[in-house]
matplotlib code that plots the C-alpha trace (Angstrom):
import matplotlib.pyplot as plt

x = [108.9, 107.0, 109.2, 112.3, 111.2, 110.2, 113.6, 115.3, 113.9, 114.7, 118.4, 118.2, 117.1, 119.5, 122.4, 121.4, 121.2, 124.7, 126.0, 124.3, 125.7, 129.1, 129.0, 127.9, 129.8, 132.6, 130.1, 127.9, 131.2, 132.1, 128.9, 128.8, 132.2, 130.9, 128.8, 130.9, 130.3, 126.6, 127.7, 127.9, 124.2, 122.1, 119.4, 116.6, 117.1, 116.6, 113.3, 112.4, 113.5, 111.6, 108.3, 108.7, 109.2, 106.2, 104.1, 105.0, 104.2, 101.1, 99.7, 99.8, 97.8, 95.2, 95.2, 94.6, 91.8, 90.0, 89.9, 89.4, 87.3, 86.5, 90.2, 91.3, 93.8, 96.2, 96.1, 96.3, 99.3, 101.1, 100.7, 102.2, 105.2, 105.9, 105.5, 107.8, 110.3, 110.2, 110.6, 114.1, 115.6, 114.2, 114.8, 111.9, 111.8, 108.4, 106.9, 107.7, 106.6, 103.3, 102.8, 103.5, 101.1, 98.5, 98.6, 98.6, 95.4, 93.7, 94.5, 93.2, 89.6, 89.7, 88.7, 91.6, 89.6, 89.2, 92.8, 94.0, 91.8, 92.8, 96.5, 96.5, 94.6, 97.0, 100.0, 98.6, 98.2, 101.4, 103.3, 101.5, 102.8, 106.3, 106.0, 104.8, 107.6, 110.2, 107.8, 107.6, 111.1, 112.5, 110.8, 111.9, 115.5, 115.4, 113.8, 116.8, 115.6, 118.2, 120.2, 118.5, 119.8, 117.1, 115.1, 112.0, 112.6, 113.1, 109.8, 108.0, 109.2, 107.9, 104.5, 104.2, 105.3, 102.6, 100.0, 101.1, 100.9, 97.4, 96.3, 97.8, 96.3, 92.9, 93.1, 94.0, 91.1, 88.4, 89.2, 89.0, 90.4, 93.4, 94.2, 93.6, 96.1, 98.6, 98.1, 98.7, 101.9, 103.3, 102.1, 104.1, 107.3, 107.0, 106.3, 109.5, 111.5, 109.4, 107.6, 105.3, 103.6, 100.8, 99.7, 96.1, 96.7, 98.9, 96.3, 93.6, 95.8, 96.5, 92.6, 91.8, 94.1, 92.7, 89.3, 90.4, 91.9, 88.9, 86.7, 88.5, 88.8, 85.4, 84.1, 87.3, 89.6, 91.1, 91.7, 93.4, 95.6, 96.5, 97.7, 99.5, 101.4, 102.2, 103.8, 106.3, 106.7, 107.3, 110.1, 111.5, 111.4, 113.2, 116.1, 116.2, 116.3, 119.1, 121.1, 120.5, 121.2, 124.8, 125.4, 125.0, 123.4, 122.0, 119.0, 115.8, 115.2, 118.6, 117.8, 114.5, 116.3, 118.6, 115.6, 113.7, 117.0, 117.2, 113.7, 114.5, 117.6, 115.6, 113.6, 116.5, 115.8, 119.3, 119.3, 116.4, 115.3, 118.1, 120.6, 123.9, 122.6, 120.7, 123.9, 126.1, 123.6, 122.5, 125.7, 126.9, 124.1, 124.4, 128.0, 127.0, 124.5, 127.1, 127.2, 130.6, 131.5, 131.7, 128.5, 126.9, 127.9, 127.1, 123.7, 122.8, 123.7, 121.5, 118.6, 119.1, 119.4, 115.9, 114.1, 115.7, 117.3, 115.1, 111.9, 113.4, 113.4, 110.1, 108.5, 109.9, 108.3, 104.9, 104.8, 105.7, 103.1, 100.6, 101.2, 100.5, 97.5, 94.2, 93.3, 96.1, 94.1, 90.8, 89.4, 89.3, 85.9, 84.3]
y = [38.2, 41.3, 41.4, 41.3, 43.8, 46.3, 46.0, 46.1, 49.5, 50.6, 49.5, 51.5, 54.5, 54.4, 53.8, 57.0, 58.9, 57.8, 58.9, 62.1, 63.1, 62.0, 64.5, 67.3, 66.3, 69.0, 71.9, 70.5, 70.2, 73.6, 75.0, 72.9, 74.0, 77.5, 76.0, 77.8, 81.1, 81.0, 82.1, 85.7, 85.5, 87.1, 84.7, 86.9, 86.3, 82.5, 83.2, 85.3, 82.8, 80.0, 82.2, 82.7, 79.1, 77.9, 80.4, 78.9, 75.3, 76.5, 77.9, 74.3, 73.2, 75.9, 74.8, 71.3, 72.4, 73.9, 70.5, 68.2, 70.3, 67.4, 66.7, 67.2, 70.1, 67.7, 65.2, 67.9, 69.5, 66.4, 64.6, 67.6, 67.8, 64.1, 64.1, 67.0, 65.4, 62.2, 64.0, 65.4, 62.1, 59.3, 58.5, 59.7, 63.1, 65.0, 61.8, 59.7, 62.4, 62.5, 58.9, 59.2, 62.3, 60.6, 57.3, 59.3, 61.2, 57.9, 56.6, 59.9, 59.0, 60.3, 58.1, 57.4, 58.9, 62.2, 62.3, 61.6, 64.3, 66.9, 66.2, 66.2, 69.5, 71.0, 69.6, 71.4, 74.5, 74.8, 73.6, 76.3, 78.8, 77.5, 77.6, 81.2, 82.5, 82.6, 84.6, 87.2, 87.2, 88.1, 91.6, 92.2, 91.5, 93.7, 96.8, 96.7, 98.4, 99.9, 97.7, 96.5, 98.7, 97.3, 94.1, 95.9, 96.1, 92.3, 91.8, 94.2, 92.5, 89.2, 90.8, 92.4, 89.0, 87.3, 89.7, 89.2, 85.3, 85.7, 87.9, 85.6, 82.5, 84.2, 85.1, 81.5, 80.1, 82.8, 83.4, 80.7, 82.4, 83.5, 79.7, 78.6, 81.2, 80.2, 76.4, 77.1, 79.2, 76.3, 74.0, 75.9, 75.8, 72.1, 71.6, 73.1, 71.0, 67.8, 67.6, 64.8, 66.9, 68.7, 72.4, 71.4, 68.6, 70.6, 73.3, 70.7, 69.2, 72.6, 73.4, 70.1, 70.7, 74.1, 72.7, 70.2, 73.0, 75.1, 72.3, 71.5, 75.1, 76.2, 79.3, 79.8, 80.5, 83.7, 82.0, 79.0, 81.4, 83.3, 80.3, 79.0, 82.3, 82.6, 79.3, 80.3, 84.0, 83.4, 80.9, 83.4, 86.0, 83.6, 83.5, 87.5, 87.5, 84.9, 87.2, 90.3, 88.4, 87.5, 91.1, 90.5, 93.1, 92.4, 93.6, 91.7, 90.7, 89.0, 87.2, 86.2, 84.8, 82.9, 81.5, 80.4, 78.5, 76.9, 75.8, 74.3, 72.5, 71.1, 69.2, 67.3, 63.7, 62.6, 63.7, 64.1, 67.7, 68.5, 68.2, 69.6, 70.8, 73.7, 74.8, 74.8, 76.6, 79.2, 80.3, 80.5, 82.8, 85.0, 85.7, 86.7, 88.9, 90.8, 88.9, 88.2, 84.5, 84.0, 85.7, 83.8, 80.5, 81.6, 82.9, 79.8, 77.6, 79.6, 79.5, 75.8, 75.0, 76.6, 75.5, 72.0, 70.5, 71.7, 70.5, 66.9, 66.4, 68.3, 66.0, 63.0, 64.5, 65.1, 61.5, 60.2, 62.3, 61.1, 57.6, 58.0, 60.0, 58.1, 59.6, 57.4, 54.3, 55.7, 53.5, 55.0, 56.5, 54.1]
z = [64.2, 65.5, 68.6, 66.5, 64.1, 67.0, 68.6, 65.4, 64.7, 68.3, 67.6, 64.2, 66.1, 69.0, 66.5, 64.5, 67.9, 68.8, 65.5, 65.8, 69.3, 68.1, 65.4, 67.4, 70.6, 70.1, 70.1, 72.8, 74.9, 74.2, 75.3, 78.5, 79.5, 80.1, 82.9, 85.7, 84.0, 84.9, 88.6, 87.1, 86.1, 88.9, 90.3, 89.4, 85.9, 86.4, 88.1, 85.1, 82.7, 84.4, 84.4, 80.7, 80.0, 82.3, 80.6, 77.1, 78.4, 80.1, 76.7, 75.4, 78.5, 77.7, 74.0, 74.9, 77.2, 74.1, 72.3, 75.2, 77.7, 80.0, 80.8, 84.3, 84.7, 86.5, 83.7, 81.1, 82.6, 83.7, 80.2, 78.4, 80.9, 80.7, 76.7, 76.6, 78.7, 76.7, 73.5, 74.9, 75.9, 73.8, 70.1, 68.0, 69.4, 69.2, 67.8, 71.1, 73.3, 71.6, 72.2, 76.0, 76.3, 74.4, 76.4, 79.6, 78.2, 77.3, 80.8, 82.3, 80.9, 77.4, 74.4, 72.0, 69.1, 70.8, 71.9, 68.4, 67.0, 69.7, 69.2, 65.6, 65.4, 68.0, 66.0, 62.8, 64.5, 66.4, 63.3, 61.1, 63.8, 63.3, 59.3, 59.5, 61.7, 58.8, 56.5, 59.5, 60.2, 56.8, 56.7, 60.4, 59.5, 56.4, 58.2, 60.5, 63.7, 66.1, 68.1, 71.4, 74.5, 76.7, 77.4, 76.8, 73.1, 72.7, 74.6, 72.4, 69.4, 70.9, 71.4, 67.9, 66.4, 68.5, 67.2, 63.6, 64.0, 65.5, 62.4, 59.9, 61.7, 61.7, 57.9, 57.4, 59.3, 58.2, 54.4, 52.1, 49.2, 51.2, 52.4, 48.8, 47.6, 50.2, 49.1, 45.5, 46.5, 48.5, 45.7, 43.1, 45.2, 45.8, 42.1, 41.2, 43.6, 42.6, 39.4, 40.5, 43.0, 41.3, 42.7, 42.9, 45.1, 47.6, 47.6, 48.4, 51.4, 52.8, 52.6, 54.2, 57.1, 57.6, 57.8, 60.4, 62.7, 62.1, 63.1, 66.2, 67.4, 66.2, 68.1, 69.8, 67.0, 68.6, 72.0, 70.2, 68.1, 71.0, 72.9, 70.0, 69.4, 73.3, 73.1, 70.6, 71.6, 75.2, 74.2, 71.9, 75.0, 77.1, 74.5, 74.5, 78.2, 78.4, 76.1, 78.1, 81.3, 80.2, 78.7, 75.2, 73.1, 69.6, 67.3, 68.3, 64.6, 64.3, 67.6, 66.2, 63.0, 65.2, 67.2, 64.0, 62.8, 66.2, 66.0, 62.5, 64.0, 66.8, 64.3, 63.1, 64.0, 64.5, 68.2, 70.6, 70.6, 68.1, 71.0, 69.8, 66.6, 68.3, 70.4, 67.4, 65.2, 67.6, 68.8, 65.3, 64.3, 67.4, 66.6, 63.1, 64.5, 66.5, 69.8, 71.1, 71.1, 74.9, 75.4, 72.4, 74.2, 77.6, 76.5, 74.6, 77.5, 79.8, 77.3, 76.6, 80.5, 81.2, 77.9, 77.2, 80.4, 83.2, 81.7, 81.8, 85.7, 85.9, 83.3, 85.2, 88.6, 86.6, 85.4, 88.8, 90.3, 87.7, 88.4, 91.9, 91.3, 91.3, 87.7, 86.5, 87.0, 85.3, 82.7, 79.3, 78.0, 75.5]

ax = plt.figure().add_subplot(projection="3d")
ax.plot(x, y, z, "-o")
ax.set_aspect("equal")
plt.show()
């Protein structure tokens, strides 16, 4: 009975993924058709983009190191790379990737309880960064800075946003009144949508989650916030650089808006990593931001090539290297 139920849910997941890919296939094919045009991009841009995405991933390694300080760096990095790749190719997305990463950390010598607590705290922190981005994006769009003439302006926006995220995160971790006010604000919004949800229960939940994150990163709040912000903003900088590499020019604030929407579309569970939905949404928003259709499609292809497709073989190699490494056979800590 258990086997039938397990394979039944897998069949449902594969069916949903197949339907999702069928729906987004036209937009995905339209993006992939621009593959030959990547020859016009100078090789130096590929190196720069790889460095930005590598920095984004390395930020998560350092973040995990704070919560699991005894983890070997090899296990730390290889588990994140393999889990990231699994999230992109297997049904279940981030949930599946987390299971793969957690199992590798346990096999690498960490106790299941410590791994669960560490990954839970990391998930709350990185999700908080994701939810804070829309709040900071709206003022950036309203201010309407001049169009970007150089790549440096987009990188400056990335740095400013990272500092704002760190400041907002520090306020949430440090000031109880502030986090309680945020919780009540979220509660009022949810109460309007669903009357059964009480404002006080939402505020209590937000405060409890904040306490969990604060305890996990106690004494190293600024470092943890800096790494979590770097993870998002280096990825955003990669999108800015991808557009600049193909000759596109747009206001960094509008690119930031497109990036935030793309992150939301990536959470759609119909396809792994939002495959197809991200491409369609990103190109549409970039065109609305003033980028030509051809440049929007080519820039999206270049960005997704480095941020989505390249981590898949890298993660497979990391998993294979971990399997061959002696630490893969280490017994878990009691």
